[in-house]
N, C-alpha and C positions, 0 to 999 in steps of 0.2 A: 474413375474412381469407384469406390463401394464407400459405402458409410451406412451408418456414421462409425467411427473405428474409435475405443480406446486403449489405450498402448498398458498392457500388461507392466508388474512389477517387474523394474531391471531390464526390461527391455522396450524398443521403440521401433514403430517400421519406418522406415525410411523409401520414401520414394522419389525416383526423378523429377527435377523440376518442370520436364513437357508433361509427366503424370499428372501431376499436379494443379496443371493448367500455368507456367507460368513459359516464359521464354528463358533459357537454360542462362544464353548470354547476359541478359539484362539481367536476371537474378544475379548472375555472379557480379553484377557489376553493384548493383544493390549491396551487397554483403561488404565488395571494395569501399565501397566508401564507408560505410560502418566502422569499417575496419581502419582507415586512414582519418577519421576525425572525431578519437579518442576525446575525452574531457581533460579540459586544463588540470584538473585536481591533482595533487601530486599524489604519486604512489603509496607515500608512508601520509596515513591521514592525521596523524600529529603531529604536532613542533616541534624545532627543537627543544621549547621550553615543555613539553609534555601535555601543551593547550590541542584543542581539538580542532582542527585546518577548518572546517566548514564552519563552526561557531565564529570563529575568530576573524572569518572574510566579512562574515555578517556585522561585526561590530562590537562581540562581546568580549568583556574582557573577564577574568577571573572576579569570584569563583565560578562566573555564568559559563567562560567558556572550557571551566574544566573538567573532563569526563567523570562520569557516576560509573557505565558500563564498561565493558570489554569493546576493543578496536583494534582490527588486523589491519594489513598493508593490501594493497588491490591489485588486482590482475589488468590486464589491459582489457579491451572491449569483448564483448561476446554476446551472442547472439541464438535465439532459435526463429526459425519460419516454419509455423505450420498451416500445413492446407488439408481440412477433411482430418485434421487429428493427426495425419503422418506429417513427419518431419522430411520440408523439401529443402530444407537448406539451414545449415548451422554452421557458427565462427567462434573462434578462442574456447577458451576451457570453460564447456557448458557443464559440468559436471562438480566443478568445487563450488561449497557452498564459501556466498560474501554477504559483508554485510549490505544491506540494500535501502536502508533509510525510511523515507514515508511510504512504500509499498506495504509496507506492516502495517498502516492504517487500513487500506483495502480488506487485508488479512482480518483484522479485528470487526470490520463489517460483516464480512461472513461467517465471524463466530458468533456475534451478536442474531444474524437467522437461524444459526443453532438454535439459541438459547430461546426464539420468537416460538421457534418449530417444535422444544419441549416445552412449550407454556411459561417458563420463566422470566419471560417479558411478554405481560396478557396484552399490554397494552399499548401501543410506540407511543402515546399520548399522556399518558400519564405521569405525573411527578416522579424521577426518579428515588425521593425521598421515600417514597411509600415500598420500595423494595428494598432499599439500600440503607441500612439506619446505621452509618457510621460515621454522622456530623457533618460529613461533608457539604450535606443540602440541606442543611438546619439555617443558614443566615439568608435574612431577608432578602439578598439578591439570587442564591443560587435555592432557594426554596422550590420554584414554581419551572424550574427546569426539567424537560419533560427529555427520553432515551432518543426523539427524534431531533433536540435541540441539540444532542450531544454527537449523533451522527453529523448531521448536517453542517456540523462545528458553529452551528446559531447558538451555543449557549450562553455564552458571557458569564460563565464560572469563573466564578472569582475567588482565589486563593493562593497557599502557596503547598506545590505539592513535592515530595523529593528532595527537599532544599530547592525547588524551582518555582519562582512567582509566576503565575501568570501574565504581570507584565510583562516580563523579557518579552514575549513576542506581540505587545498592543502595538495597532499600525506598520505589521508587518505586511511587505509585499511580496505575493507566491504568482509561478507562473513563469513559462517559459524567457521572458522578458522582466524589465522592470528592477527597482531599486528597491533595496531592503528600508533605505532612510523614511522615516525617523524609527524604524524599528526599536525596541522597547522603550520608548515613550509614554509614560503613564498618560491615561483618557479617561476621561468621565463614562463611567460604565452603563450600557443601556439595559433594558428589560429583557429579558431571554426570551430569544426567536425574533429578535428586532435588529441584529446585527450579525453578520457576517465575517469572522475572521480564523485565519490559519494561525491553530495555537495549540503546539505539541502540549504542554500545560494539562490542556484541557483533552487531549486525547489521552494523555495518559488517566487523567480522574477518568475517564469513560472505561478506560482496559479495566481498571481498581473495579469499577461499577460492577460489570462483566466478570470478575473474577468473586466478587461478594455474592451474585446471583447463581453463578456454577457450583458456589463452595469448593472451588477446584483449579490447581492452577492452570492458564489457559493454554500451556506448548502441551499441557496432556489431555486436554478438549480437541485443540487443533490436530496432534495425531491421533488419537481414536474417531472422533466422527468425520474428519477429512480427511489427513495427509494418508494415513494406513489404507484407505478405503480407494483409496486412485492411485494406489500402486506408487507413492513417492519414496524415493532415498531414505534412509536413516540416518541421513549427515547434517541433515539441516537443524539446527536449536535458536530457541529463542533468548537471547540474555538478557538479563533485569539491571536493574542498578545494584550498589554495591547498599544501598541503606532505602531500599523497596520491599522488604520482608515486614510481613503484616500478619496479622492474626487472623484468621478462619477460623472458627468453631471451634479454638485453641491447638489448632495446627498453624504453626511457621509458613508460610508459604510466598513467594517472589511476586511482586506486581511488577509484568512486564512492558516495557514501553511501546508507545507507539510509530516508532521509527528511531532513529539514531542519531537524533542531535544531540546526546549526549553519552553517546556511545551505545552499546547494547543494544536491542532488537534482534530481528529476522537476519540469524546468515543460513543463507539456502542458494540452490547451484538453478542456475538457467532454465535446466530440466525439470527441477520440481515448480518452478516459477510457471514453467509451458502447462504443467498437468495443473495447475490450481486456473490458471487461465482459460483451459478446455473445460474444467468442470464448471466454471461460470459461465463460458459459452452454452455450452449444453443445458443451460438453465436450472443449473445447480444438480442436476442428473451424470450420472456414473455407470454406465455398460448395467440399465437397468435398474440402479439400486437411487433413488429418491434422497438425496443428502442435504440440501435446504426446502425450508417451504414453498412451495409451487410459487406463491407471488414475490418470492424474496429479491430473486436477480432483477426482478421489473421494478421493485421499491427501491434498489441500490442506483438503480439508472434513469431514477427519476429527478428533473432538475428540481433545485433548491429555489423557491421563488425566489430569496435574496441571491443566489449566484445560480445562474442557470446552467452553467462550464461545472457544478456538482451535483453532486446526488449523492449516497449515503456511502461518504469516504470513497467514493469512485470519482474520477473527475472525466467529465462528457463533452460530447464535441458538436453540442447543441450549438446550432448556426454556424458550425464553422469555428467557435469561440477557441479550440485548440489550435487546430491544424485544417488547412484549407484544402489538403492534399486527401483527405481521409470523409468517408460518407459521416452523415450529422449521426446518425446511429451508433456510429465506434463510442467505445468506451474506455478507459484506462485507468493503471493502477499506476503509480509516478511515482516516483521518490528521488532526490537531491543524487547529483552525480555523474553523468543520471541514469535512472533504470527505468525503463518503460512496460509495462505485458500491456499490451495494446490487444483488443480484441474489436475484430471488424464483422460483425456479422453476415453483412450482403455479401460478403462472399467467403464466407467461411476459412477464415484466416487469422489466426492466432499468433502474434510478433513481440517476440520479447528481445530486450534490446539493453545492454549494461555499458555501462562507463562509456557514455557517448556525448561529446559537445553538446550542454542542450540547443544551442542554437541549429543543431543541424537535424532534429529527431524531424521536422518537418522534410527537409530532404528523402532521410531515409525510409520515411514512410511514400513518400512521393514516388522514389525509387523500386522499393515490392511493390507496391501497387502498380506503374506503370510496369514492373516485366509480367503484370497479368493478363493474359490476352483476354 
């Protein structure tokens, strides 16, 4: 294998498994494992009553279970295995853009790096209200929230945004196992930076804050600063809520969500996910062009003191907290459903898997790495 390889637009070199360092039969077994362990989620992500199946499954009731953004039916399992940037294996429809849930949070972290690189966020530890003056950070609870707090999900931001209160995700349990109970039960707020909680409303507040500092729609920023440079398709899109239009310098722009909890979010193909994963795996550099600040990938993958398995909206494998089969240096963009963009730097592997049973992700990673010679 030669390297590093960067796929040009609308093209991607494939290599035989053996050329990529895999045992062909074992890699085929890994693919079959992914194909036969599909998520138990229904193909139609809306219930017969028009509610979000995902929200209902977590115990949310109307209006919290009603979609604010578009939702589409899903395909079966799909994915890609890259080694050295080349495609060693793929399965399913890897070209269709599909809803991707919280993988969008990791895209937001990438855009935060773009903002830092442009000097729009000069200090991650500065209060957000110093550069975002829209009233969202003026309360006693919110005024000391920093950009780092938002990136690490330790902000404890309190409020309602786009008809969703932050309390909808109080006490939420996330990860590859665990109960969602007592999700949505209000609790006493803590000072910013002292409590980790996975919360989509606060992520959406972070997305709105990025929109404010860029002064432009985030899908446009993502397209121009990242996707066009890495040769991504033009089929991806980032959908907002029907009630998420805000005024930015006299222009009406839609603030996009960092997930698909209430519909919307990023609709993107597995191949475009793989390009994003490869760009991050290459330290934010694509074919000689630096797209992210030199320190940003390291910052994204530095453990949060309150949750060592989380960085800047990327999941980490500190002490094998996510996957015993993967090296501790591995990190992941993950979303419900289940969607995974796994970066395994020890072996120069990027793995994208979609619509797999979340209890089987460990097994898929074990199979893929077990096929590596």
